[in-house]
C-alpha positions in Angstrom: -13.8 -15.3 16.4 -15.3 -11.8 16.8 -16.9 -11.6 13.3 -20.2 -10.1 14.5 -21.1 -6.4 14.1 -23.5 -6.5 17.0 -21.3 -4.2 19.1 -21.2 -1.5 16.5 -23.7 1.4 16.6 -26.8 0.4 14.7 -26.8 3.5 12.5 -23.2 2.9 11.3 -22.0 0.5 8.6 -18.9 -1.5 9.4 -16.6 0.7 7.4 -17.8 3.9 9.2 -16.8 2.8 12.8 -14.1 0.8 14.5 -14.9 -2.3 16.4 -14.7 -1.4 20.1 -12.0 -4.0 20.6 -9.9 -2.9 17.6 -10.1 1.0 17.8 -6.6 2.4 17.4 -5.0 4.5 20.1 -7.3 3.6 22.9 -4.5 4.3 25.4 -3.4 7.6 23.8 -5.3 10.3 25.8 -4.0 13.1 23.6 -5.2 11.6 20.3 -8.9 12.1 19.4 -10.4 10.5 16.4 -12.4 12.6 13.8 -15.5 10.6 13.6 -16.3 11.8 10.1 -12.9 10.7 8.8 -13.4 7.0 9.6 -14.0 5.4 6.3 -13.5 2.4 4.0 -14.3 1.6 0.4 -16.5 -1.4 1.1 -19.5 -1.1 3.5 -19.3 -4.6 5.0 -15.5 -4.5 5.6 -13.4 -2.8 8.3 -12.4 0.9 8.0 -9.2 1.5 6.1 -8.6 5.2 6.9 -9.1 7.6 9.8 -7.6 10.9 11.1 -6.7 11.6 14.7 -6.2 15.1 16.1 -3.5 15.7 18.7 -4.5 17.8 21.7 -1.4 20.0 21.6 -1.1 20.5 17.8 -4.5 21.1 16.1 -2.7 21.7 12.8 -1.2 18.2 12.9 -3.3 15.1 12.3 -2.2 11.5 12.5 -3.3 9.7 9.4 -4.1 6.1 10.3 -4.6 3.7 7.5 -4.8 -0.1 7.6 -1.9 -0.4 5.1 0.4 2.0 7.0 -0.5 0.1 10.3 0.4 -3.2 8.7 3.6 -1.9 7.3 4.7 -0.2 10.5 4.4 3.3 9.1 3.3 6.4 11.0 1.9 9.1 8.7 1.4 12.7 9.8 -0.9 15.1 7.9 -0.1 18.8 8.1 -2.8 21.3 7.6 -0.9 24.2 6.1 -3.7 26.6 6.6 -3.6 26.1 10.4 0.2 26.6 10.7 1.0 29.7 12.7 4.3 31.6 13.3 4.4 29.8 16.6 4.2 26.3 15.2 6.0 26.8 11.9 9.4 26.1 13.2 8.1 23.0 15.1 6.4 21.4 12.1 8.0 18.4 10.4 9.0 18.9 6.8 7.1 17.0 4.1 8.9 13.8 2.9 7.7 14.3 -0.7 10.6 16.8 -1.4 13.3 15.7 -3.9 15.8 15.7 -1.1 13.7 13.4 1.0 13.1 11.1 -2.0 16.8 11.0 -2.7 17.4 10.1 0.9 14.9 7.3 0.7 16.6 5.9 -2.5 20.0 6.0 -0.8 18.4 4.2 2.2 17.4 1.4 -0.1 21.1 0.9 -1.1 22.5 1.1 2.4 19.9 -0.2 5.0 18.7 -3.7 5.1 16.5 -4.3 8.2 16.0 -8.1 7.7 14.3 -8.3 11.1 11.4 -6.2 9.7 8.9 -8.5 7.9 7.6 -5.6 5.8 11.1 -5.0 4.4 11.5 -8.8 3.8 8.2 -8.9 1.9 9.3 -6.1 -0.4 12.8 -7.4 -0.8 11.8 -11.0 -1.6 9.2 -9.8 -4.1 11.8 -7.6 -5.8 14.2 -10.5 -6.0 11.5 -12.7 -7.4 10.6 -10.0 -10.0 14.2 -9.8 -11.1 14.2 -13.5 -11.6 11.0 -13.3 -13.7 12.5 -10.5 -15.8 15.5 -12.8 -16.5 13.1 -15.6 -17.3 11.2 -13.3 -19.8 14.5 -12.6 -21.6 15.2 -16.3 -21.9 11.8 -17.0 -23.5 11.1 -13.8 -25.4 14.5 -12.6 -26.8 14.9 -15.7 -29.1 11.7 -14.7 -30.8 12.8 -11.1 -31.3 16.5 -11.8 -32.1 16.8 -15.5 -33.2 20.6 -15.1 -33.6 21.0 -14.7 -29.8 19.4 -18.1 -29.0 21.6 -20.8 -27.6 20.9 -24.5 -27.4 17.9 -25.4 -25.1 17.7 -21.8 -23.9 14.0 -21.8 -23.4 13.9 -25.2 -21.8 16.8 -24.8 -19.3 17.1 -21.0 -18.9 13.3 -20.4 -19.0 12.3 -23.5 -17.1 14.8 -23.2 -14.2 14.2 -19.5 -13.7 10.4 -20.1 -13.8 10.7 -22.6 -11.0 13.0 -20.3 -8.9 10.8 -17.3 -9.5 7.6 -19.1 -8.6 9.2 -20.4 -5.4 10.5 -17.0 -4.4 7.0 -15.5 -5.0 5.6 -18.3 -2.8 8.0 -17.4 0.0 7.1 -13.7 -0.3 3.4 -14.5 -0.2 3.8 -16.5 3.0 5.6 -13.6 4.6 2.9 -11.3 3.3 0.3 -13.4 5.1 2.3 -13.5 8.3 2.5 -9.7 8.2 -1.3 -9.4 7.7 -2.2 -11.8 10.5 0.2 -10.3 13.0 -0.5 -6.6 12.4 -0.5 -4.2 15.3 -4.0 -4.4 16.8 -4.0 -1.4 19.1 -2.5 1.3 16.9 0.9 2.9 17.1 1.4 6.7 17.1 5.2 6.5 16.8 5.8 10.2 17.3 7.1 12.1 20.4 5.2 15.3 20.8 5.1 16.3 24.5 8.9 15.9 24.9 9.4 19.2 23.1 7.5 21.0 25.9 10.2 20.2 28.4 12.7 22.8 27.2 11.6 25.5 29.6 9.8 27.6 27.1 6.1 27.6 28.0 5.2 29.3 24.7 7.1 26.9 22.5 5.0 24.7 20.2 5.1 21.0 20.6 7.3 19.6 17.9 6.4 16.1 16.6 9.6 14.0 16.1 9.9 10.4 15.1 10.5 8.2 18.1 11.4 4.5 17.9 10.9 4.3 21.7 7.3 5.3 21.3 6.7 2.7 18.5 4.9 -0.5 19.4 5.1 -2.0 15.9 7.1 -5.2 15.4 9.9 -3.6 13.4 11.9 -2.0 16.2 12.2 -5.5 17.8 15.1 -7.2 16.2 14.5 -10.5 17.8 11.5 -11.6 15.7 10.0 -10.8 12.3 6.4 -10.2 13.3 4.3 -10.2 16.5 5.3 -8.4 19.7 6.9 -5.0 19.5 8.2 -2.9 22.4 6.1 -2.0 25.4 4.5 1.4 25.4 6.6 4.1 27.2 3.5 6.2 28.1 3.0 6.4 31.9 0.2 4.2 33.1 -0.3 2.6 29.7 -1.0 -1.1 30.2 0.8 -3.7 28.2 -2.0 -4.8 25.9 0.2 -6.6 23.4 -1.0 -9.9 22.1 1.2 -13.0 22.1 4.4 -12.8 20.1 3.0 -14.8 17.2 -0.4 -15.4 15.7 -0.9 -18.6 13.7 -4.5 -18.0 12.5 -6.6 -15.0 11.5 -9.4 -13.8 13.6 -12.9 -12.9 12.5 -11.8 -9.3 12.4 -9.1 -10.2 9.9 -11.6 -11.8 7.6 -13.2 -8.4 7.2 -9.9 -6.6 6.5 -9.1 -5.7 2.9 -5.4 -6.0 3.5 -5.8 -9.6 4.8 -8.1 -10.6 1.9 -5.6 -9.2 -0.6 -2.7 -11.1 1.1 -4.8 -14.3 1.1 -5.5 -13.9 -2.7 -1.8 -13.4 -3.3 -0.9 -16.5 -1.3 -3.6 -18.6 -3.1 -2.5 -17.3 -6.5 1.2 -17.9 -5.8 0.6 -21.4 -4.5 -1.4 -22.4 -7.6 1.1 -20.7 -9.8 4.0 -22.7 -8.2 2.6 -25.8 -9.8 3.3 -24.3 -13.2 6.8 -23.4 -12.0 7.4 -27.0 -11.0 6.2 -28.4 -14.3 8.4 -25.9 -16.2 11.5 -27.7 -15.0 13.6 -29.6 -17.6 12.8 -33.3 -17.4 9.2 -32.5 -16.6 8.0 -30.0 -19.2 9.7 -31.7 -22.1 8.0 -35.0 -21.2 4.4 -33.6 -20.9 1.8 -34.5 -23.4 -0.4 -31.7 -24.8 -3.3 -32.5 -22.4 -1.0 -32.7 -19.4 0.7 -29.4 -20.4 -2.7 -27.8 -20.5 -3.8 -29.2 -17.2 -0.6 -28.8 -15.1 1.4 -26.0 -16.9 -1.0 -23.5 -18.6 -4.1 -23.8 -16.4 -2.2 -23.2 -13.0 -0.8 -20.0 -14.6 -4.3 -18.8 -15.5 -5.6 -19.4 -12.0 -2.5 -18.1 -10.3 -2.5 -15.0 -12.5 -6.1 -14.3 -11.6 -5.1 -14.5 -7.9 -2.5 -11.8 -8.6 -5.1 -9.7 -10.3 -7.5 -10.0 -7.4 -4.7 -9.2 -4.9 -3.5 -6.1 -6.8 -7.1 -4.9 -7.1 -7.8 -5.3 -3.4 -4.5 -3.6 -2.4 -5.5 -0.6 -4.6 -9.0 -0.6 -3.1 -7.6 -0.6 0.4 -6.0 2.8 -0.2 -9.0 4.4 -1.9 -11.6 6.7 -0.1 -14.4 4.9 -2.0 -14.5 1.9 -4.3 -14.9 3.9 -7.4 -12.4 6.8 -6.8 -8.7 6.1 -7.4 -6.0 7.4 -5.1 -3.0 8.2 -7.4 -1.4 10.4 -4.7 -0.9 7.5 -2.4 2.2 5.3 -2.9 0.4 2.1 -1.8 -2.2 2.6 -4.6 0.6 2.6 -7.2 2.0 -0.6 -5.6 -1.3 -2.3 -6.0 -1.7 -0.9 -9.5 1.6 -2.2 -10.8 1.0 -5.6 -9.2 -2.4 -5.6 -11.0 -0.7 -4.9 -14.3 1.8 -7.7 -13.6 -1.1 -10.1 -12.7 -2.8 -9.3 -16.0 0.4 -10.0 -17.9 0.9 -13.4 -16.1 -2.8 -14.2 -16.9 -2.6 -13.3 -20.5 0.6 -15.4 -21.0 -1.2 -18.8 -20.5 -4.3 -17.5 -22.2 -2.3 -17.1 -25.3 -0.2 -20.2 -24.5 -3.2 -22.5 -25.0 -2.9 -21.7 -28.8 0.2 -23.3 -30.4 0.3 -20.9 -33.3 3.4 -18.7 -33.7 1.6 -15.4 -33.1 0.0 -16.7 -29.9 3.3 -18.0 -28.5 4.8 -14.6 -29.3 2.1 -12.8 -27.4 2.4 -15.3 -24.5 6.1 -14.6 -24.1 5.6 -10.8 -24.6 3.0 -10.8 -21.8 5.4 -12.5 -19.4 8.0 -9.8 -20.4 5.9 -6.7 -19.6 4.2 -8.4 -16.7 7.5 -9.2 -15.0 8.6 -5.6 -15.4 5.4 -4.4 -13.9 5.9 -6.7 -10.9 9.5 -5.3 -10.6 8.3 -1.7 -10.5 5.6 -2.5 -7.9 8.1 -4.4 -5.7 10.6 -1.6 -6.0 8.0 0.9 -4.8 7.1 -1.4 -2.0 10.7 -1.6 -1.0 10.9 2.2 -0.8 7.7 2.3 1.2 8.9 -0.3 3.7 11.9 1.9 4.7 10.0 5.2 5.1 8.4 4.6 8.5 7.5 8.3 9.3 6.0 9.9 6.2 4.8 13.5 6.5 2.1 14.7 4.1 0.7 18.2 3.4 -3.0 18.9 3.1 -3.1 21.9 0.8 -6.9 22.4 1.0 -7.2 22.2 4.8 -10.2 19.8 4.5 -10.8 16.3 5.6 -7.8 15.1 3.6 -9.1 15.2 0.0 -6.3 17.6 -0.9 -3.5 15.7 0.8 -0.4 14.9 -1.1 1.2 11.6 -0.3 4.6 12.0 1.2 6.2 8.8 0.1 
């Protein structure tokens, strides 16, 4: 495993330069990395953000990020101060407009690319969150409105939905790990620029247009969930794709924030599943108090902490520095809502250790708002997974600090 930094320039930290064998777009002659844009929030981990200039359109930058690369997204960053009358008509529209957002919401209702693991991750977590919201109603509503309670509601309604919800979260976490381990290693531009020059008008600006045929991510390939995408269409570009499936992470993955966040999610979900199992009728109602603490409440604490760590790392992955939030980035909000959900799922067992009525009320309430937080985060991730070609606008014309996230 190539975990050594010995091949990096001595003067640069790991987050300030790509490893030579993992630099994106090595085969794209028209894309040039802006060295000062390569960054990451943690000095000893891989870069998470970089900007690439296109030779024919200096006002258009490709915004590479580790999250977008993992999700099969191809973000363009438009510098509005460099747009000229020649290039204005050939500039993609921002996808942050109300019309584009409405189109994205409609896409969520009508388009289900089950061959895309990024979509599957979001959809499975959304389904799991809905189940947990249902579970929260079963256990919390009787405390708020006792007249609505039916016989054994908490034991059967709460117990069965807890097991199903924990199992669905486990499946989603496995898919999340598969997505992280099998991410595109060579970078994918995904836009056709030079094709616009073949219209016979030498003065016409090159118009970037989304192109599935130029995409080498896994999602255009409907024959597998992850792994090998299409071969590059660029002339002379070698087929440098890895094998169709990777079972194990590399040393490079171990320095990736996205992989570490996915690993924390999987570990948390696996431990949390123990609590889901012991919540089943026939098990939970036969547990002594010490056994309930050991096999029901404690796995929830440890699993919830895994969710907290995962959400924090996913937020950190989108930030320019470890201390500066990125509220204009959709991925940051996904991590933030998952962090809130993790806090709720951790507080639930923390209160649950206490058998007093006020503590049990707070335990059920924490599950309630934590489940809704997970549902919001999963819904945003679902939206994100379907917007493969976001276009952002940099209003300040700098290195990206004034950029508005398109999706």
